[in-house]
Chimera marker file (.cmm) of the C-alpha trace (Angstrom):
<marker_set name="trace">
<marker id="1" x="0.000" y="0.000" z="0.000" r="1" g="1" b="0" radius="0.5"/>
<marker id="2" x="2.853" y="2.401" z="0.834" r="1" g="1" b="0" radius="0.5"/>
<marker id="3" x="4.493" y="1.645" z="-2.537" r="1" g="1" b="0" radius="0.5"/>
<marker id="4" x="1.213" y="2.352" z="-4.327" r="1" g="1" b="0" radius="0.5"/>
<marker id="5" x="0.888" y="5.738" z="-2.570" r="1" g="1" b="0" radius="0.5"/>
<marker id="6" x="4.505" y="6.616" z="-3.395" r="1" g="1" b="0" radius="0.5"/>
<marker id="7" x="3.846" y="5.595" z="-6.982" r="1" g="1" b="0" radius="0.5"/>
<marker id="8" x="0.813" y="7.912" z="-7.252" r="1" g="1" b="0" radius="0.5"/>
<marker id="9" x="2.773" y="10.769" z="-5.721" r="1" g="1" b="0" radius="0.5"/>
<marker id="10" x="5.739" y="10.192" z="-8.055" r="1" g="1" b="0" radius="0.5"/>
<marker id="11" x="3.518" y="9.923" z="-11.141" r="1" g="1" b="0" radius="0.5"/>
<marker id="12" x="1.676" y="13.126" z="-10.266" r="1" g="1" b="0" radius="0.5"/>
<marker id="13" x="4.911" y="14.993" z="-9.539" r="1" g="1" b="0" radius="0.5"/>
<marker id="14" x="6.429" y="13.710" z="-12.812" r="1" g="1" b="0" radius="0.5"/>
<marker id="15" x="3.382" y="14.872" z="-14.794" r="1" g="1" b="0" radius="0.5"/>
<marker id="16" x="3.722" y="18.366" z="-13.356" r="1" g="1" b="0" radius="0.5"/>
<marker id="17" x="7.503" y="18.506" z="-13.826" r="1" g="1" b="0" radius="0.5"/>
<marker id="18" x="7.147" y="17.437" z="-17.465" r="1" g="1" b="0" radius="0.5"/>
<marker id="19" x="4.761" y="20.331" z="-18.104" r="1" g="1" b="0" radius="0.5"/>
<marker id="20" x="6.237" y="23.594" z="-19.358" r="1" g="1" b="0" radius="0.5"/>
<marker id="21" x="3.440" y="25.954" z="-18.280" r="1" g="1" b="0" radius="0.5"/>
<marker id="22" x="1.552" y="23.995" z="-15.628" r="1" g="1" b="0" radius="0.5"/>
<marker id="23" x="-1.473" y="21.720" z="-15.779" r="1" g="1" b="0" radius="0.5"/>
<marker id="24" x="-5.063" y="21.840" z="-14.588" r="1" g="1" b="0" radius="0.5"/>
<marker id="25" x="-6.151" y="19.168" z="-12.115" r="1" g="1" b="0" radius="0.5"/>
<marker id="26" x="-7.905" y="17.235" z="-14.898" r="1" g="1" b="0" radius="0.5"/>
<marker id="27" x="-4.773" y="17.373" z="-17.081" r="1" g="1" b="0" radius="0.5"/>
<marker id="28" x="-2.616" y="16.132" z="-14.188" r="1" g="1" b="0" radius="0.5"/>
<marker id="29" x="-5.038" y="13.218" z="-13.679" r="1" g="1" b="0" radius="0.5"/>
<marker id="30" x="-4.946" y="12.319" z="-17.375" r="1" g="1" b="0" radius="0.5"/>
<marker id="31" x="-1.140" y="12.499" z="-17.680" r="1" g="1" b="0" radius="0.5"/>
<marker id="32" x="-0.544" y="10.623" z="-14.414" r="1" g="1" b="0" radius="0.5"/>
<marker id="33" x="-3.180" y="8.002" z="-15.234" r="1" g="1" b="0" radius="0.5"/>
<marker id="34" x="-5.049" y="8.357" z="-11.940" r="1" g="1" b="0" radius="0.5"/>
<marker id="35" x="-8.467" y="9.653" z="-10.920" r="1" g="1" b="0" radius="0.5"/>
<marker id="36" x="-9.164" y="13.337" z="-10.376" r="1" g="1" b="0" radius="0.5"/>
<marker id="37" x="-10.019" y="12.608" z="-6.718" r="1" g="1" b="0" radius="0.5"/>
<marker id="38" x="-6.635" y="10.959" z="-6.191" r="1" g="1" b="0" radius="0.5"/>
<marker id="39" x="-4.875" y="13.868" z="-7.903" r="1" g="1" b="0" radius="0.5"/>
<marker id="40" x="-6.641" y="16.418" z="-5.686" r="1" g="1" b="0" radius="0.5"/>
<marker id="41" x="-5.521" y="14.509" z="-2.585" r="1" g="1" b="0" radius="0.5"/>
<marker id="42" x="-1.896" y="14.204" z="-3.681" r="1" g="1" b="0" radius="0.5"/>
<marker id="43" x="-1.630" y="17.765" z="-5.015" r="1" g="1" b="0" radius="0.5"/>
<marker id="44" x="-2.635" y="18.920" z="-1.550" r="1" g="1" b="0" radius="0.5"/>
<marker id="45" x="0.091" y="16.729" z="-0.022" r="1" g="1" b="0" radius="0.5"/>
<marker id="46" x="2.714" y="17.880" z="-2.552" r="1" g="1" b="0" radius="0.5"/>
<marker id="47" x="1.760" y="21.521" z="-1.957" r="1" g="1" b="0" radius="0.5"/>
<marker id="48" x="2.015" y="21.137" z="1.829" r="1" g="1" b="0" radius="0.5"/>
<marker id="49" x="5.459" y="19.559" z="1.356" r="1" g="1" b="0" radius="0.5"/>
<marker id="50" x="6.530" y="22.547" z="-0.751" r="1" g="1" b="0" radius="0.5"/>
<marker id="51" x="6.999" y="20.461" z="-3.903" r="1" g="1" b="0" radius="0.5"/>
<marker id="52" x="4.369" y="22.152" z="-6.047" r="1" g="1" b="0" radius="0.5"/>
<marker id="53" x="2.242" y="25.267" z="-6.229" r="1" g="1" b="0" radius="0.5"/>
<marker id="54" x="-0.607" y="26.599" z="-8.290" r="1" g="1" b="0" radius="0.5"/>
<marker id="55" x="-1.230" y="29.806" z="-10.181" r="1" g="1" b="0" radius="0.5"/>
<marker id="56" x="-4.752" y="31.041" z="-10.809" r="1" g="1" b="0" radius="0.5"/>
<marker id="57" x="-5.198" y="31.904" z="-14.468" r="1" g="1" b="0" radius="0.5"/>
<marker id="58" x="-8.717" y="33.106" z="-15.062" r="1" g="1" b="0" radius="0.5"/>
<marker id="59" x="-11.086" y="30.506" z="-13.606" r="1" g="1" b="0" radius="0.5"/>
<marker id="60" x="-8.439" y="27.757" z="-13.705" r="1" g="1" b="0" radius="0.5"/>
<marker id="61" x="-5.685" y="26.666" z="-11.351" r="1" g="1" b="0" radius="0.5"/>
<marker id="62" x="-2.494" y="25.643" z="-13.104" r="1" g="1" b="0" radius="0.5"/>
<marker id="63" x="-0.372" y="23.291" z="-11.004" r="1" g="1" b="0" radius="0.5"/>
<marker id="64" x="3.374" y="23.436" z="-11.426" r="1" g="1" b="0" radius="0.5"/>
<marker id="65" x="6.435" y="22.407" z="-9.516" r="1" g="1" b="0" radius="0.5"/>
<marker id="66" x="8.711" y="24.821" z="-7.782" r="1" g="1" b="0" radius="0.5"/>
<marker id="67" x="12.477" y="24.349" z="-7.458" r="1" g="1" b="0" radius="0.5"/>
<marker id="68" x="12.041" y="21.880" z="-4.571" r="1" g="1" b="0" radius="0.5"/>
<marker id="69" x="9.711" y="19.705" z="-6.643" r="1" g="1" b="0" radius="0.5"/>
<marker id="70" x="12.043" y="19.653" z="-9.611" r="1" g="1" b="0" radius="0.5"/>
<marker id="71" x="14.970" y="18.745" z="-7.371" r="1" g="1" b="0" radius="0.5"/>
<marker id="72" x="12.853" y="15.970" z="-5.805" r="1" g="1" b="0" radius="0.5"/>
<marker id="73" x="12.054" y="14.641" z="-9.268" r="1" g="1" b="0" radius="0.5"/>
<marker id="74" x="15.739" y="14.902" z="-10.224" r="1" g="1" b="0" radius="0.5"/>
<marker id="75" x="15.174" y="17.396" z="-12.996" r="1" g="1" b="0" radius="0.5"/>
<marker id="76" x="16.262" y="20.899" z="-13.862" r="1" g="1" b="0" radius="0.5"/>
<marker id="77" x="13.557" y="23.548" z="-13.750" r="1" g="1" b="0" radius="0.5"/>
<marker id="78" x="12.001" y="24.027" z="-17.206" r="1" g="1" b="0" radius="0.5"/>
<marker id="79" x="11.559" y="27.585" z="-18.491" r="1" g="1" b="0" radius="0.5"/>
<marker id="80" x="8.086" y="28.864" z="-17.733" r="1" g="1" b="0" radius="0.5"/>
<marker id="81" x="5.880" y="31.890" z="-17.353" r="1" g="1" b="0" radius="0.5"/>
<marker id="82" x="5.284" y="34.338" z="-20.091" r="1" g="1" b="0" radius="0.5"/>
<marker id="83" x="5.216" y="38.028" z="-19.213" r="1" g="1" b="0" radius="0.5"/>
<marker id="84" x="1.411" y="38.024" z="-19.325" r="1" g="1" b="0" radius="0.5"/>
<marker id="85" x="1.216" y="35.174" z="-16.802" r="1" g="1" b="0" radius="0.5"/>
<marker id="86" x="3.649" y="36.995" z="-14.513" r="1" g="1" b="0" radius="0.5"/>
<marker id="87" x="1.436" y="40.073" z="-14.609" r="1" g="1" b="0" radius="0.5"/>
<marker id="88" x="-1.598" y="37.964" z="-13.709" r="1" g="1" b="0" radius="0.5"/>
<marker id="89" x="-0.033" y="36.702" z="-10.505" r="1" g="1" b="0" radius="0.5"/>
<marker id="90" x="-1.121" y="38.333" z="-7.276" r="1" g="1" b="0" radius="0.5"/>
<marker id="91" x="1.444" y="40.162" z="-5.189" r="1" g="1" b="0" radius="0.5"/>
<marker id="92" x="1.671" y="39.482" z="-1.488" r="1" g="1" b="0" radius="0.5"/>
<marker id="93" x="1.249" y="42.630" z="0.626" r="1" g="1" b="0" radius="0.5"/>
<marker id="94" x="3.709" y="42.561" z="3.523" r="1" g="1" b="0" radius="0.5"/>
<marker id="95" x="2.752" y="45.880" z="5.144" r="1" g="1" b="0" radius="0.5"/>
<marker id="96" x="0.324" y="48.707" z="4.487" r="1" g="1" b="0" radius="0.5"/>
<marker id="97" x="0.105" y="52.183" z="5.970" r="1" g="1" b="0" radius="0.5"/>
<marker id="98" x="-2.008" y="55.251" z="5.273" r="1" g="1" b="0" radius="0.5"/>
<marker id="99" x="-0.901" y="58.702" z="6.337" r="1" g="1" b="0" radius="0.5"/>
<marker id="100" x="-3.448" y="61.512" z="6.521" r="1" g="1" b="0" radius="0.5"/>
<marker id="101" x="-2.314" y="64.817" z="7.959" r="1" g="1" b="0" radius="0.5"/>
<marker id="102" x="-4.387" y="67.962" z="8.420" r="1" g="1" b="0" radius="0.5"/>
<marker id="103" x="-3.308" y="69.424" z="5.089" r="1" g="1" b="0" radius="0.5"/>
<marker id="104" x="-3.493" y="66.095" z="3.215" r="1" g="1" b="0" radius="0.5"/>
<marker id="105" x="-7.141" y="66.698" z="2.365" r="1" g="1" b="0" radius="0.5"/>
<marker id="106" x="-6.175" y="69.044" z="-0.484" r="1" g="1" b="0" radius="0.5"/>
<marker id="107" x="-3.219" y="67.021" z="-1.754" r="1" g="1" b="0" radius="0.5"/>
<marker id="108" x="-4.554" y="63.537" z="-1.051" r="1" g="1" b="0" radius="0.5"/>
<marker id="109" x="-3.299" y="60.862" z="1.311" r="1" g="1" b="0" radius="0.5"/>
<marker id="110" x="-0.029" y="58.960" z="1.226" r="1" g="1" b="0" radius="0.5"/>
<marker id="111" x="-0.291" y="55.187" z="0.953" r="1" g="1" b="0" radius="0.5"/>
<marker id="112" x="2.787" y="53.049" z="1.569" r="1" g="1" b="0" radius="0.5"/>
<marker id="113" x="2.906" y="49.408" z="0.517" r="1" g="1" b="0" radius="0.5"/>
<marker id="114" x="5.535" y="46.815" z="1.179" r="1" g="1" b="0" radius="0.5"/>
<marker id="115" x="5.175" y="44.008" z="-1.359" r="1" g="1" b="0" radius="0.5"/>
<marker id="116" x="6.833" y="40.644" z="-1.633" r="1" g="1" b="0" radius="0.5"/>
<marker id="117" x="7.824" y="40.636" z="-5.302" r="1" g="1" b="0" radius="0.5"/>
<marker id="118" x="9.894" y="38.144" z="-7.233" r="1" g="1" b="0" radius="0.5"/>
<marker id="119" x="12.718" y="39.804" z="-9.197" r="1" g="1" b="0" radius="0.5"/>
<marker id="120" x="11.126" y="38.885" z="-12.514" r="1" g="1" b="0" radius="0.5"/>
<marker id="121" x="7.890" y="40.677" z="-11.492" r="1" g="1" b="0" radius="0.5"/>
<marker id="122" x="9.451" y="44.075" z="-10.769" r="1" g="1" b="0" radius="0.5"/>
<marker id="123" x="9.227" y="45.425" z="-14.339" r="1" g="1" b="0" radius="0.5"/>
<marker id="124" x="5.577" y="44.410" z="-14.652" r="1" g="1" b="0" radius="0.5"/>
<marker id="125" x="4.781" y="45.994" z="-11.284" r="1" g="1" b="0" radius="0.5"/>
<marker id="126" x="6.384" y="49.295" z="-12.318" r="1" g="1" b="0" radius="0.5"/>
<marker id="127" x="4.475" y="49.262" z="-15.636" r="1" g="1" b="0" radius="0.5"/>
<marker id="128" x="1.198" y="48.653" z="-13.795" r="1" g="1" b="0" radius="0.5"/>
<marker id="129" x="1.910" y="51.476" z="-11.337" r="1" g="1" b="0" radius="0.5"/>
<marker id="130" x="2.649" y="53.876" z="-14.209" r="1" g="1" b="0" radius="0.5"/>
<marker id="131" x="-0.639" y="52.931" z="-15.874" r="1" g="1" b="0" radius="0.5"/>
<marker id="132" x="-2.500" y="53.647" z="-12.622" r="1" g="1" b="0" radius="0.5"/>
<marker id="133" x="-0.951" y="57.112" z="-12.271" r="1" g="1" b="0" radius="0.5"/>
<marker id="134" x="-1.275" y="57.896" z="-16.008" r="1" g="1" b="0" radius="0.5"/>
<marker id="135" x="2.409" y="58.821" z="-16.314" r="1" g="1" b="0" radius="0.5"/>
<link id1="1" id2="2" r="1" g="1" b="0" radius="0.2"/>
<link id1="2" id2="3" r="1" g="1" b="0" radius="0.2"/>
<link id1="3" id2="4" r="1" g="1" b="0" radius="0.2"/>
<link id1="4" id2="5" r="1" g="1" b="0" radius="0.2"/>
<link id1="5" id2="6" r="1" g="1" b="0" radius="0.2"/>
<link id1="6" id2="7" r="1" g="1" b="0" radius="0.2"/>
<link id1="7" id2="8" r="1" g="1" b="0" radius="0.2"/>
<link id1="8" id2="9" r="1" g="1" b="0" radius="0.2"/>
<link id1="9" id2="10" r="1" g="1" b="0" radius="0.2"/>
<link id1="10" id2="11" r="1" g="1" b="0" radius="0.2"/>
<link id1="11" id2="12" r="1" g="1" b="0" radius="0.2"/>
<link id1="12" id2="13" r="1" g="1" b="0" radius="0.2"/>
<link id1="13" id2="14" r="1" g="1" b="0" radius="0.2"/>
<link id1="14" id2="15" r="1" g="1" b="0" radius="0.2"/>
<link id1="15" id2="16" r="1" g="1" b="0" radius="0.2"/>
<link id1="16" id2="17" r="1" g="1" b="0" radius="0.2"/>
<link id1="17" id2="18" r="1" g="1" b="0" radius="0.2"/>
<link id1="18" id2="19" r="1" g="1" b="0" radius="0.2"/>
<link id1="19" id2="20" r="1" g="1" b="0" radius="0.2"/>
<link id1="20" id2="21" r="1" g="1" b="0" radius="0.2"/>
<link id1="21" id2="22" r="1" g="1" b="0" radius="0.2"/>
<link id1="22" id2="23" r="1" g="1" b="0" radius="0.2"/>
<link id1="23" id2="24" r="1" g="1" b="0" radius="0.2"/>
<link id1="24" id2="25" r="1" g="1" b="0" radius="0.2"/>
<link id1="25" id2="26" r="1" g="1" b="0" radius="0.2"/>
<link id1="26" id2="27" r="1" g="1" b="0" radius="0.2"/>
<link id1="27" id2="28" r="1" g="1" b="0" radius="0.2"/>
<link id1="28" id2="29" r="1" g="1" b="0" radius="0.2"/>
<link id1="29" id2="30" r="1" g="1" b="0" radius="0.2"/>
<link id1="30" id2="31" r="1" g="1" b="0" radius="0.2"/>
<link id1="31" id2="32" r="1" g="1" b="0" radius="0.2"/>
<link id1="32" id2="33" r="1" g="1" b="0" radius="0.2"/>
<link id1="33" id2="34" r="1" g="1" b="0" radius="0.2"/>
<link id1="34" id2="35" r="1" g="1" b="0" radius="0.2"/>
<link id1="35" id2="36" r="1" g="1" b="0" radius="0.2"/>
<link id1="36" id2="37" r="1" g="1" b="0" radius="0.2"/>
<link id1="37" id2="38" r="1" g="1" b="0" radius="0.2"/>
<link id1="38" id2="39" r="1" g="1" b="0" radius="0.2"/>
<link id1="39" id2="40" r="1" g="1" b="0" radius="0.2"/>
<link id1="40" id2="41" r="1" g="1" b="0" radius="0.2"/>
<link id1="41" id2="42" r="1" g="1" b="0" radius="0.2"/>
<link id1="42" id2="43" r="1" g="1" b="0" radius="0.2"/>
<link id1="43" id2="44" r="1" g="1" b="0" radius="0.2"/>
<link id1="44" id2="45" r="1" g="1" b="0" radius="0.2"/>
<link id1="45" id2="46" r="1" g="1" b="0" radius="0.2"/>
<link id1="46" id2="47" r="1" g="1" b="0" radius="0.2"/>
<link id1="47" id2="48" r="1" g="1" b="0" radius="0.2"/>
<link id1="48" id2="49" r="1" g="1" b="0" radius="0.2"/>
<link id1="49" id2="50" r="1" g="1" b="0" radius="0.2"/>
<link id1="50" id2="51" r="1" g="1" b="0" radius="0.2"/>
<link id1="51" id2="52" r="1" g="1" b="0" radius="0.2"/>
<link id1="52" id2="53" r="1" g="1" b="0" radius="0.2"/>
<link id1="53" id2="54" r="1" g="1" b="0" radius="0.2"/>
<link id1="54" id2="55" r="1" g="1" b="0" radius="0.2"/>
<link id1="55" id2="56" r="1" g="1" b="0" radius="0.2"/>
<link id1="56" id2="57" r="1" g="1" b="0" radius="0.2"/>
<link id1="57" id2="58" r="1" g="1" b="0" radius="0.2"/>
<link id1="58" id2="59" r="1" g="1" b="0" radius="0.2"/>
<link id1="59" id2="60" r="1" g="1" b="0" radius="0.2"/>
<link id1="60" id2="61" r="1" g="1" b="0" radius="0.2"/>
<link id1="61" id2="62" r="1" g="1" b="0" radius="0.2"/>
<link id1="62" id2="63" r="1" g="1" b="0" radius="0.2"/>
<link id1="63" id2="64" r="1" g="1" b="0" radius="0.2"/>
<link id1="64" id2="65" r="1" g="1" b="0" radius="0.2"/>
<link id1="65" id2="66" r="1" g="1" b="0" radius="0.2"/>
<link id1="66" id2="67" r="1" g="1" b="0" radius="0.2"/>
<link id1="67" id2="68" r="1" g="1" b="0" radius="0.2"/>
<link id1="68" id2="69" r="1" g="1" b="0" radius="0.2"/>
<link id1="69" id2="70" r="1" g="1" b="0" radius="0.2"/>
<link id1="70" id2="71" r="1" g="1" b="0" radius="0.2"/>
<link id1="71" id2="72" r="1" g="1" b="0" radius="0.2"/>
<link id1="72" id2="73" r="1" g="1" b="0" radius="0.2"/>
<link id1="73" id2="74" r="1" g="1" b="0" radius="0.2"/>
<link id1="74" id2="75" r="1" g="1" b="0" radius="0.2"/>
<link id1="75" id2="76" r="1" g="1" b="0" radius="0.2"/>
<link id1="76" id2="77" r="1" g="1" b="0" radius="0.2"/>
<link id1="77" id2="78" r="1" g="1" b="0" radius="0.2"/>
<link id1="78" id2="79" r="1" g="1" b="0" radius="0.2"/>
<link id1="79" id2="80" r="1" g="1" b="0" radius="0.2"/>
<link id1="80" id2="81" r="1" g="1" b="0" radius="0.2"/>
<link id1="81" id2="82" r="1" g="1" b="0" radius="0.2"/>
<link id1="82" id2="83" r="1" g="1" b="0" radius="0.2"/>
<link id1="83" id2="84" r="1" g="1" b="0" radius="0.2"/>
<link id1="84" id2="85" r="1" g="1" b="0" radius="0.2"/>
<link id1="85" id2="86" r="1" g="1" b="0" radius="0.2"/>
<link id1="86" id2="87" r="1" g="1" b="0" radius="0.2"/>
<link id1="87" id2="88" r="1" g="1" b="0" radius="0.2"/>
<link id1="88" id2="89" r="1" g="1" b="0" radius="0.2"/>
<link id1="89" id2="90" r="1" g="1" b="0" radius="0.2"/>
<link id1="90" id2="91" r="1" g="1" b="0" radius="0.2"/>
<link id1="91" id2="92" r="1" g="1" b="0" radius="0.2"/>
<link id1="92" id2="93" r="1" g="1" b="0" radius="0.2"/>
<link id1="93" id2="94" r="1" g="1" b="0" radius="0.2"/>
<link id1="94" id2="95" r="1" g="1" b="0" radius="0.2"/>
<link id1="95" id2="96" r="1" g="1" b="0" radius="0.2"/>
<link id1="96" id2="97" r="1" g="1" b="0" radius="0.2"/>
<link id1="97" id2="98" r="1" g="1" b="0" radius="0.2"/>
<link id1="98" id2="99" r="1" g="1" b="0" radius="0.2"/>
<link id1="99" id2="100" r="1" g="1" b="0" radius="0.2"/>
<link id1="100" id2="101" r="1" g="1" b="0" radius="0.2"/>
<link id1="101" id2="102" r="1" g="1" b="0" radius="0.2"/>
<link id1="102" id2="103" r="1" g="1" b="0" radius="0.2"/>
<link id1="103" id2="104" r="1" g="1" b="0" radius="0.2"/>
<link id1="104" id2="105" r="1" g="1" b="0" radius="0.2"/>
<link id1="105" id2="106" r="1" g="1" b="0" radius="0.2"/>
<link id1="106" id2="107" r="1" g="1" b="0" radius="0.2"/>
<link id1="107" id2="108" r="1" g="1" b="0" radius="0.2"/>
<link id1="108" id2="109" r="1" g="1" b="0" radius="0.2"/>
<link id1="109" id2="110" r="1" g="1" b="0" radius="0.2"/>
<link id1="110" id2="111" r="1" g="1" b="0" radius="0.2"/>
<link id1="111" id2="112" r="1" g="1" b="0" radius="0.2"/>
<link id1="112" id2="113" r="1" g="1" b="0" radius="0.2"/>
<link id1="113" id2="114" r="1" g="1" b="0" radius="0.2"/>
<link id1="114" id2="115" r="1" g="1" b="0" radius="0.2"/>
<link id1="115" id2="116" r="1" g="1" b="0" radius="0.2"/>
<link id1="116" id2="117" r="1" g="1" b="0" radius="0.2"/>
<link id1="117" id2="118" r="1" g="1" b="0" radius="0.2"/>
<link id1="118" id2="119" r="1" g="1" b="0" radius="0.2"/>
<link id1="119" id2="120" r="1" g="1" b="0" radius="0.2"/>
<link id1="120" id2="121" r="1" g="1" b="0" radius="0.2"/>
<link id1="121" id2="122" r="1" g="1" b="0" radius="0.2"/>
<link id1="122" id2="123" r="1" g="1" b="0" radius="0.2"/>
<link id1="123" id2="124" r="1" g="1" b="0" radius="0.2"/>
<link id1="124" id2="125" r="1" g="1" b="0" radius="0.2"/>
<link id1="125" id2="126" r="1" g="1" b="0" radius="0.2"/>
<link id1="126" id2="127" r="1" g="1" b="0" radius="0.2"/>
<link id1="127" id2="128" r="1" g="1" b="0" radius="0.2"/>
<link id1="128" id2="129" r="1" g="1" b="0" radius="0.2"/>
<link id1="129" id2="130" r="1" g="1" b="0" radius="0.2"/>
<link id1="130" id2="131" r="1" g="1" b="0" radius="0.2"/>
<link id1="131" id2="132" r="1" g="1" b="0" radius="0.2"/>
<link id1="132" id2="133" r="1" g="1" b="0" radius="0.2"/>
<link id1="133" id2="134" r="1" g="1" b="0" radius="0.2"/>
<link id1="134" id2="135" r="1" g="1" b="0" radius="0.2"/>
</marker_set>
């Protein structure tokens, strides 16, 4: 029974690693040759172990491995993520503050954000901020 569980986990991880851009849950099930219910269970386990992650793209979740998952599967990380997919990813807000002084009513308030941003997301973030301020 333990070997069967390890086999499912390995097959699911291999299916994700072999994917360039990530797979939906149904695609993982098809490529791994197991049921969708089994895939959902093992994706949860793999995610909690830090071996995979998902990105929400529209209404879909695309499952992909991170560096730990690729190392576990004994493979080098494949190139992934187009610029448009990077822009779609949510940024994690680390801290937020709002400063309103007496004379800020005329000039507006000052909002400070501290964001956790991957290096490859910085350019997209700056472009989005410029669009918001119409510069």
